[in-house]
C-alpha positions as CSV (number, residue, x, y, z in Angstrom):
1,X,17.0,21.7,39.5
2,X,17.6,18.4,41.2
3,X,20.6,16.5,39.8
4,X,18.6,13.2,39.7
5,X,16.0,14.8,37.5
6,X,18.8,16.1,35.2
7,X,20.3,12.7,35.0
8,X,16.9,11.1,34.2
9,X,16.3,13.7,31.4
10,X,19.8,12.9,29.9
11,X,19.0,9.2,30.0
12,X,15.6,9.8,28.4
13,X,17.2,11.9,25.7
14,X,19.7,9.1,24.9
15,X,17.1,6.4,24.8
16,X,14.9,8.6,22.6
17,X,17.8,9.3,20.2
18,X,18.7,5.6,20.1
19,X,15.0,4.6,19.4
20,X,14.7,7.2,16.6
21,X,18.0,5.9,15.1
22,X,16.8,2.3,15.2
23,X,13.5,3.2,13.6
24,X,15.1,5.3,10.9
25,X,17.6,2.5,10.2
26,X,14.9,-0.1,9.9
27,X,12.8,2.1,7.6
28,X,15.8,2.7,5.4
29,X,16.4,-1.0,5.1
30,X,12.8,-1.5,4.2
31,X,12.9,1.1,1.5
32,X,16.0,-0.4,0.0
33,X,14.5,-3.9,0.2
34,X,11.4,-2.7,-1.7
35,X,13.5,-1.0,-4.4
36,X,15.5,-4.2,-4.7
37,X,12.5,-6.4,-5.0
38,X,11.0,-4.0,-7.6
39,X,14.2,-4.3,-9.6
40,X,14.2,-8.1,-9.4
41,X,10.6,-8.2,-10.4
42,X,11.4,-6.0,-13.4
43,X,14.1,-8.5,-14.5
44,X,11.7,-11.5,-14.5
45,X,8.7,-9.7,-15.8
46,X,7.4,-11.1,-19.1
47,X,6.0,-8.5,-21.4
48,X,2.5,-9.2,-22.9
49,X,2.3,-9.5,-26.6
50,X,0.6,-6.5,-28.3
51,X,-2.2,-8.7,-29.7
52,X,-3.2,-9.9,-26.3
53,X,-3.6,-6.3,-25.1
54,X,-5.7,-5.4,-28.1
55,X,-7.9,-8.4,-27.7
56,X,-8.7,-7.5,-24.1
57,X,-10.1,-4.2,-25.2
58,X,-12.4,-5.9,-27.8
59,X,-14.2,-8.1,-25.2
60,X,-18.0,-7.4,-25.0
61,X,-18.6,-6.4,-21.3
62,X,-22.3,-5.8,-21.6
63,X,-23.2,-8.8,-19.4
64,X,-20.8,-7.6,-16.7
65,X,-22.3,-4.1,-16.9
66,X,-25.8,-5.5,-16.5
67,X,-24.8,-7.7,-13.5
68,X,-23.1,-4.7,-11.8
69,X,-26.1,-2.5,-12.4
70,X,-28.4,-5.1,-11.0
71,X,-26.2,-5.6,-7.9
72,X,-26.1,-1.8,-7.2
73,X,-29.9,-1.5,-7.5
74,X,-30.4,-4.5,-5.2
75,X,-28.1,-3.0,-2.6
76,X,-29.7,0.4,-2.8
77,X,-33.2,-1.1,-2.4
78,X,-32.2,-3.2,0.5
79,X,-30.4,-0.4,2.4
80,X,-32.9,2.4,1.5
81,X,-30.3,4.4,-0.5
82,X,-32.4,4.3,-3.7
83,X,-33.0,7.8,-5.0
């Protein structure tokens, strides 16, 4: 094999390894940054009172259900997807 080709393959391998190392390093930094932000968000998170959670479940959503049903039917009629 030609020595120039061998030299080019060596240089290509070095550049590939360097690129893979850079990408791996940056992804590792990104993972640690996300974990750090998650930890900080957990420190400043304000827990909801138990009463507020219970009140949300007691809300009457019948108007919302009617509006969503009407929107789905209107979409199906317009696009020809009605069964």
